N, C-alpha and C positions, 0 to 999 in steps of 0.2 A: 504493499499499499505506499510505502513512504519513498519509494525510489525517485519519484520526480521530486519531492520535497527536499530529499537530501542533495540532489543536483542543484536545486534552486538555492538552498543555504549556502552551499560551497560556493556558488557564483556571488551570492550577496555579501558573503563573509570573508572570502579568500582564505589562503592558508597561510599560517606562520608557525613553523616548528618551535620557535622559542617563545617564552612568556613575553608579552608586551602589555602596555596599557591601552585600554580602549578609549574612546572619545570622552568617557566620563571618569577616567582614571581607575578603572578596575582592572586587575591582573586577568589576563585573557590568553588562551593558547589554542593551537589548531584552527579549527574552522569556527572561531569566535566563541569558544566555551569560556564563559565568565567563571573563574576558579575562585574569585572572592565571594561572589554570592551563592554559588552552587560548588562548594569544595568538591574534589575527587573523593569518592568513598572507597573504602577498602576492597569492595566487589569491583568497582571500576579498575582500581589498581592491578587487581589480580587479572582482569581480562585484558589488560594492556601488558601482560607477560610478567606480572609480579614486580613492576618497577616501583621505587620508592618516590614520594614527593620531592625529595632532594635530588634525585636522577632527573626528574622532569625538570627542575629548576636549571640544573646544570647543563643537560644534554637536550632537553626538549622532547618533542614526540615526532613520530614518522607520520606520514599521510595516512597510513593504515591505522595507526592508533588514533589519530585524529578523527577518522572516520568512525571508528567504533564509539568514540565519545560523543559524536554527533548523534549517531543513531540512538545510543542510551538516552541523550538529552530529548530528542524527538519523542521518544517513548514515555519518558517522564512527563514532558509538557502535555502530551496527548491524554494521559491519564488525570493530570491536574485540570485540564479543561473539561474532561467528562464530569469530574467531581464538582467543579464550579459553575458549569453552565449545563443545566438539565437537556437543553435542546441541541447541544453540540454534536451529538452523535447522529442527528437527523440531517445534518448538512452533508452536502456532496463532498468528495474528497478534496476537490479544489478549494472550496471555501473553508473546510477544516484546515488545509495546508496554510491558508492565509493567517488563521488565528495562531497556528503553532509558530509560523515563522514571525508574527508579531510579538508573541510570548518569549520566543528565543531572543529577540532584539530588546524587548522592554522588560522582560520579567513578566510572571503571571500578575503580580500586583500592579505593574504598569499598565498591562493590556485590560485588566479589570477596571481600571480608571476611564476607559472608553465607553462610559455608560450608555450614551445616546448612540454611538455606533453599535454596540452589542444589542441594544434594544432594537434597533432597526434590523439587525441581522436575524434575532429572533423571530421578529414579525415578517421576514421575507422581504423587507424594503432594501434590497441589496444595493440599488442605484444610490439611495440616500446615504446608507452605510458608506459606500465608496466616497461620496462628497464629504462626508463627515471626516474620514480618514485623511483625505486631502487637505483638509482645513485645519488639521492638527499641527501642533508644534512639532511633533514627531515627524511629520511629513517634510517639514522644512529642514530637519536634521538628515534625513536619509534619502531625500529627493527621487532618484530614479526607482529605488526600491518601493517607496510608498505608492508611486504612479504605477508601477507594475502590479503590486499587491491589490490595489483599489480597482483596477480593470479586472483582475482575476476575480475579486469579490463580487463585482457588478455582473460578469457574465457567466461566472461558474465555469470558466475555461482557463486552463493552464497557460500561462504567459511565458 
């Protein structure tokens, strides 16, 4: 289910093997994994080959390891959205992916702050939801990503 979303997030986030600070000063690695807000768990470190946090800081991650982290984060966000938005599972895959992509970028709390947008999505008013997305401070920060995701939300078609 997540293949297109994985590729979309890779394109939106880009890859960096070493830890870097994102636009708001959070330590991030791989394909945009914010390790300050979502620290790597023991099970994730085992899935990465049993490496330690110290090794990640010193050596970074490979593309394969970064993709593993990306997939795990998508799964976590999917579960969180199902828990927080009762109507989320009824959306088509392309629209679910928009919300997962936004949550990946903003965090769950940040996404849930889009109350009017989320209300419009719940009501099936996708064009209005897309307009709300484009009118947000977030859209000014991520520009092309917001335009792409708004169109995907409006049409239900992958961009």
